[in-house]
C-alpha positions as CSV (number, residue, x, y, z in Angstrom):
1,M,53.3,150.2,82.7
2,K,55.9,150.3,79.8
3,K,56.9,154.6,78.6
4,V,56.8,154.6,74.6
5,A,57.9,157.8,73.2
6,V,56.3,158.2,70.0
7,I,58.3,159.6,67.1
8,V,56.8,161.4,64.6
9,G,59.0,162.4,61.4
10,S,56.7,164.7,60.0
11,L,55.9,168.7,61.1
12,Q,52.9,169.3,58.9
13,K,49.7,170.1,60.4
14,N,47.6,167.6,58.7
15,S,49.9,165.2,59.1
16,F,48.7,161.2,57.8
17,N,51.3,160.1,60.2
18,K,50.6,161.9,63.3
19,H,47.0,161.0,62.3
20,T,47.7,157.5,62.1
21,A,50.2,157.7,65.4
22,K,47.1,159.3,68.0
23,A,44.9,156.4,66.5
24,A,47.8,153.6,67.5
25,I,48.2,155.1,70.6
26,E,44.6,154.5,71.2
27,L,44.3,151.0,70.3
28,A,47.3,149.9,72.1
29,P,47.0,147.4,75.1
30,A,46.6,149.0,78.2
31,S,50.2,147.8,79.8
32,L,51.7,150.9,77.3
33,S,51.9,154.2,78.2
34,L,52.5,156.1,74.7
35,E,53.5,160.1,74.4
36,I,54.5,161.5,70.7
37,V,58.2,163.6,71.7
38,E,58.0,166.8,69.1
39,I,60.9,166.8,67.2
40,G,60.1,169.9,65.0
41,Q,61.8,172.4,67.8
42,L,65.1,171.0,68.2
43,Q,67.7,172.9,66.6
44,M,70.1,171.4,63.5
45,Y,72.8,168.9,64.9
46,N,75.6,170.8,65.3
47,Q,78.9,168.8,67.2
48,D,79.9,172.2,68.2
49,L,76.5,172.9,70.8
50,D,77.7,169.6,72.3
51,A,80.0,171.6,75.1
52,T,76.8,173.5,76.2
53,P,73.6,172.3,73.9
54,P,70.1,174.0,73.6
55,V,68.0,173.2,75.8
56,E,65.7,171.4,73.3
57,W,67.8,169.2,73.1
58,T,68.7,168.5,76.9
59,L,64.8,168.0,77.4
60,F,64.3,165.5,73.8
61,R,67.4,163.2,75.5
62,E,65.5,163.0,78.8
63,K,62.4,162.2,77.5
64,I,64.2,159.3,75.4
65,K,66.2,158.2,78.1
66,S,63.1,157.8,80.1
67,A,61.6,156.0,77.9
68,D,60.8,152.1,77.9
69,A,60.6,151.6,74.2
70,V,60.1,154.3,71.0
71,L,57.4,154.0,68.4
72,F,58.4,155.9,64.8
73,F,56.0,157.1,62.3
74,T,57.6,158.3,59.1
75,P,56.2,159.7,55.9
76,E,58.4,158.8,52.7
77,Y,60.0,161.2,50.8
78,N,62.2,160.9,48.3
79,R,62.3,157.7,49.3
80,S,63.7,158.0,52.4
81,F,62.5,159.2,55.7
82,T,62.0,163.1,57.0
83,A,65.6,165.3,57.4
84,V,63.6,165.8,60.9
85,L,63.4,163.1,61.9
86,K,67.6,162.4,60.3
87,N,68.3,165.5,62.6
88,A,66.1,164.0,66.1
89,L,67.9,160.8,65.8
90,D,71.1,162.8,65.1
91,V,70.6,165.0,68.4
92,A,69.9,162.2,70.6
93,S,73.2,159.3,69.3
94,R,75.7,162.7,70.7
95,P,77.9,163.5,71.4
96,W,79.8,160.2,70.3
97,G,79.1,157.7,73.6
98,A,76.6,159.7,75.0
99,S,73.7,158.1,73.0
100,V,71.0,157.9,74.4
101,W,68.5,155.6,72.5
102,G,71.1,152.0,72.4
103,G,69.3,149.2,73.7
104,K,65.5,150.1,73.3
105,P,63.0,147.9,72.2
106,G,61.9,150.7,68.7
107,A,59.3,149.6,65.6
108,V,58.6,151.3,62.8
109,V,55.5,152.3,60.9
110,S,55.5,154.2,57.8
111,V,52.3,155.7,56.7
112,S,51.7,157.2,52.9
113,P,49.4,158.8,50.2
114,G,50.9,156.1,47.6
115,S,50.4,152.5,47.0
116,L,53.7,151.9,48.5
117,G,53.1,152.8,52.2
118,G,56.7,154.3,52.6
119,F,58.4,151.2,51.8
120,G,61.7,153.3,51.6
121,A,61.7,155.4,53.9
122,N,60.5,152.5,56.0
123,N,63.2,149.9,55.1
124,H,65.9,152.6,55.0
125,L,65.2,154.1,58.6
126,R,65.3,150.4,60.5
127,Q,69.3,150.7,58.6
128,V,69.7,153.7,60.9
129,L,67.9,152.2,64.4
130,T,70.3,149.0,64.0
131,Y,73.6,150.8,63.7
132,L,71.9,153.1,67.1
133,D,71.3,150.0,68.9
134,I,67.7,149.8,68.6
135,H,66.1,146.7,69.2
136,T,63.6,147.2,65.9
137,M,60.9,144.6,65.4
138,A,60.4,143.0,62.3
139,Q,57.0,141.4,62.2
140,P,54.7,142.4,61.6
141,E,56.0,145.5,59.1
142,A,53.8,148.1,59.2
143,Y,53.1,149.5,55.7
144,I,50.2,151.9,55.5
145,G,49.5,153.4,51.9
146,S,46.3,154.9,51.0
147,A,46.5,157.5,53.9
148,S,43.9,160.0,52.6
149,T,41.4,157.5,52.1
150,L,41.7,156.5,56.4
151,F,40.8,159.1,57.6
152,D,37.1,161.4,58.1
153,A,38.1,164.9,58.1
154,D,38.6,165.5,61.1
155,G,41.4,163.2,61.4
156,N,40.1,160.2,63.3
157,L,40.7,157.0,61.7
158,S,37.3,155.7,59.8
159,D,39.2,152.5,57.8
160,E,38.0,149.2,60.1
161,Y,40.9,147.0,58.0
162,T,43.6,149.2,59.1
163,R,41.7,150.1,62.6
164,K,41.8,146.2,63.0
165,F,45.6,145.6,62.2
166,L,47.2,148.7,64.1
167,T,45.5,146.9,67.3
168,N,46.7,143.6,66.5
169,Y,50.3,145.6,65.8
170,M,50.1,147.2,69.1
171,A,49.5,143.9,71.1
172,A,52.8,142.9,68.6
173,F,54.5,145.9,69.4
174,A,54.1,145.5,73.3
175,A,54.9,141.8,73.6
176,W,58.2,142.5,71.1
177,I,58.9,145.6,74.7
178,E,58.3,142.7,76.9
179,K,60.6,140.2,75.0
180,I,63.8,143.1,74.7
181,S,62.9,144.0,78.5
């Protein structure tokens, strides 16, 4: 069984990205063990703290290091991904030469109430992941738009097309992990 760290780039309580991440976890093949790794508690990265990092940084780095793969869910803010997600990427990639991201298989799902499905954020995040040596799945891509219409009042995925898409996406991601591993 492959251990997958799920990173949600939104801190909003009723985040469409968190709802989508939870649906993807439910729809994933049994060969994957997925856990959402929280990022909101991470202090902003400051190189001065590398010598004595905050406990939250150390715990986060350990969780990422122990994962076999990483699955990112991102909203789009101003045609990019969120500051909290960038901070998590920075915290786990530092200090220089001690990145815990390198060599891991990864994938990106962008979720937005807009019709473009977070296209800008998805592609911008992929650029950063390339630099961090995360082997990001190229196909299928996941841009989930009109998110406000996909969930019921309790945050459960109610759209069958999206359910089928996520099921296929997670199967492709499991195959990607096996290929890269």
